[in-house]
C-alpha positions, -999 to 999 in steps of 0.1 A, spaced: 390 135 615 372 168 624 361 188 595 383 217 583 380 252 569 391 238 536 361 214 537 337 242 542 352 265 516 349 237 491 312 232 501 306 269 495 322 267 460 298 237 453 265 252 466 269 289 461 256 289 425 223 275 437 216 295 471 215 332 481 234 345 511 211 349 539 209 385 554 223 397 587 205 426 605 208 445 638 179 441 663 175 477 673 147 474 700 159 440 713 195 455 716 183 483 738 161 458 759 191 434 764 216 461 766 237 443 741 243 448 705 224 420 690 224 408 654 204 380 638 214 360 609 183 350 590 187 314 578 150 311 576 152 332 544 162 303 521 136 290 498 122 263 521 122 285 552 152 267 570 190 263 570 189 226 561 192 232 523 229 240 525 237 205 538 213 186 517 224 203 486 261 198 493 255 160 498 236 159 466 263 178 446 290 153 461 273 123 447 283 111 412 257 118 386 250 79 380 244 77 418 221 107 420 200 94 390 190 62 412 175 85 437 178 96 474 160 91 506 159 104 541 140 104 574 131 138 587 104 156 609 104 185 585 131 209 576 156 185 562 130 168 543 121 201 529 155 211 518 163 177 503 129 176 485 134 211 470 170 205 457 163 170 445 135 184 425 158 212 411 184 186 401 160 161 388 167 134 414 139 111 425 134 116 464 116 96 489 109 111 524 100 90 555 84 113 581 69 106 616 30 111 618 37 138 643 55 159 618 38 194 612 13 192 585 27 223 568 59 205 563 43 173 552 23 190 524 52 213 513 72 182 506 45 166 486 42 199 464 79 197 459 74 163 442 89 139 468 73 105 477 60 106 512 56 79 537 45 84 572 54 62 601 45 62 639 77 77 652 110 93 639 128 60 650 105 40 628 109 66 600 147 63 600 146 23 602 122 23 572 142 49 552 173 30 556 155 -3 545 143 17 514 177 27 506 190 -9 507 162 -24 488 159 2 461 196 10 457 189 47 470 215 70 486 203 78 524 210 113 532 210 118 570 196 151 583 229 160 603 253 131 609 275 132 579 306 152 570 289 164 537 260 178 556 283 195 582 303 211 555 274 224 539 260 239 570 293 256 579 289 278 549 266 300 571 296 307 592 317 319 563 289 342 552 286 356 587 322 365 589 321 383 556 289 401 565 298 413 599 332 421 615 323 432 649 308 403 670 321 384 699 297 354 701 273 333 682 242 316 695 230 285 676 202 261 680 213 224 684 193 194 675 215 166 662 244 191 658 251 194 621 243 231 620 263 241 651 293 218 641 295 234 607 292 269 618 316 265 648 342 250 625 342 278 601 342 305 628 367 289 651 392 285 623 392 322 615 380 337 647 391 314 677 382 343 701 344 341 693 323 323 720 301 295 705 269 289 726 248 260 715 211 257 725 190 228 727 154 225 741 146 212 777 126 184 760 157 170 743 179 175 774 154 156 796 151 129 771 189 125 771 188 124 809 161 99 811 148 83 778 120 65 797 101 98 802 93 96 764 80 61 763 49 67 782 14 68 766 13 106 772 48 116 767 56 154 768 54 174 735 77 202 722 70 232 701 107 231 690 101 200 667 130 210 644 156 204 672 136 174 691 166 151 685 171 125 713 209 123 708 238 143 692 252 125 662 282 103 662 300 125 636 287 159 650 294 150 688 331 153 687 329 185 667 307 201 692 329 189 721 359 205 705 345 237 690 312 247 708 321 265 742 290 258 760 257 239 755 226 251 773 188 242 772 157 263 771 123 258 783 91 255 763 78 287 778 111 306 769 108 294 733 73 304 730 81 339 745 109 341 718 85 332 689 62 360 700 89 386 705 104 381 672 69 384 657 64 416 675 98 433 673 113 419 641 80 413 623 92 377 613 75 345 617 98 319 632 93 283 644 103 269 677 136 255 668 145 287 650 137 308 681 156 286 705 188 307 703 172 339 709 153 323 738 186 316 754 199 350 749 166 366 763 168 343 794 205 354 801 222 322 793 250 339 773 278 348 797 275 386 804 309 396 792 298 388 755 281 420 745 279 416 708 262 384 699 248 371 666 219 347 669 212 322 642 175 321 633 173 287 615 138 282 604 102 296 600 82 265 593 57 268 621 21 254 620 -2 282 618 -26 267 644 2 264 668 12 300 662 -24 312 668 -24 293 702 8 309 711 -3 343 704 -34 339 725 -17 326 753 8 353 753 -20 378 752 -35 362 783 -2 362 801 4 398 795 -32 408 806 -44 413 771 -73 390 776 -101 389 802 -121 358 809 -150 360 833 -180 339 843 -213 359 849 -244 344 865 -273 360 845 -311 357 850 -323 332 823 -346 356 806 -345 377 774 -324 407 773 -299 397 799 -270 390 775 -277 424 760 -271 440 794 -236 425 798 -227 433 761 -235 470 766 -214 470 798 -184 456 780 -188 477 749 -192 510 768 -158 504 783 -141 496 750 -134 459 751 -138 434 723 -157 402 729 -139 372 714 -160 343 727 -192 337 745 -203 304 762 -237 297 778 -241 270 804 -276 264 816 -271 228 830 -245 236 856 -254 271 865 -244 282 899 -278 298 908 -313 283 901 -331 301 873 -299 315 860 -274 308 833 -236 310 834 -221 331 807 -184 328 802 -170 357 781 -135 361 769 -126 396 757 -97 415 744 -85 445 767 -59 470 766 -40 460 798 -46 448 833 -59 481 845 -86 481 817 -95 445 827 -100 457 862 -124 485 852 -145 460 832 -147 437 861 -157 466 884 -183 476 859 -199 443 860 -199 439 897 -213 474 901 -245 463 881 -251 435 907 -240 408 884 -223 378 901 -189 379 883 -159 357 887 -126 364 868 -113 330 855 
């Protein structure tokens, strides 16, 4: 049977003493740019930085005390592991988490700090198999990341919150991995507001795997920056709910997700992980039907690796002409580097990186200098390039 509004209201009564209501805000600049009235619901504002807490906590509270005392376990790449670890710790429940070795380090270390026992396996499939073995051998309760009614009921509480926080909206955009989040929210909203359009968003990584699983069995299989929704199949419990209550399911590219992360950082001043930004990526790409002018985008998580975020910022700067990379052939003698440094400094650019290459220099007796610098825009970059060429320096923009 599909979950009901009563199930979700019961879950809210269970978990609300432990969890805050996450905020909803209007995105002023983004609304102007997209010519829609856009609101965000910030489900990344729970203690562990992701929405997963609601489902994990609801499952824990549905267990008999004697069952909880024996302990719980799960397999997860991150956010479910964090949510379960945190609330198991608060409730005094022993918790064992099995994670794939590819899980972001920030999530692995956070689970350890919360007191969970951590085991790493080569893949999420291996992690799930091992976690279920642990449950059988040690009489633990296996709490799945998404594919269980208790989890779906807990995630649906976000939908109840939203309807009480905001009256005027006509659509909701929700990231979809295994489907627990979208299934719960869609159930709550469709029960009270059947007119609201529900758009589910997965990554192209997941969509491609579902079309052709062999593409991810190669030695160098593609990676995704949206690890939180990198789920290779919709759940058996969640699938029928999505079919019945989600109006459309679309996929977004890695590039669109990366742009969404940076836009949210710039416009909303919030750090969001790839899965958390997927819904906004779909909206920014125009995948929500045009007639829906008042969308709410669910921002489901913020647990992004800082090294990844740094690379995304640098790549975005390069794409928008904020970085200039040039190769200059300089005579290999003292003072030559000072010459180009002066040209760059006089024109107001900031040098970020300098690399010397004597062995493969283009001209005999010269050294190739690669310089990466921060510039204001493409016009500024052109001015600096012209200045270097005007001094007779063989310069190539890379």
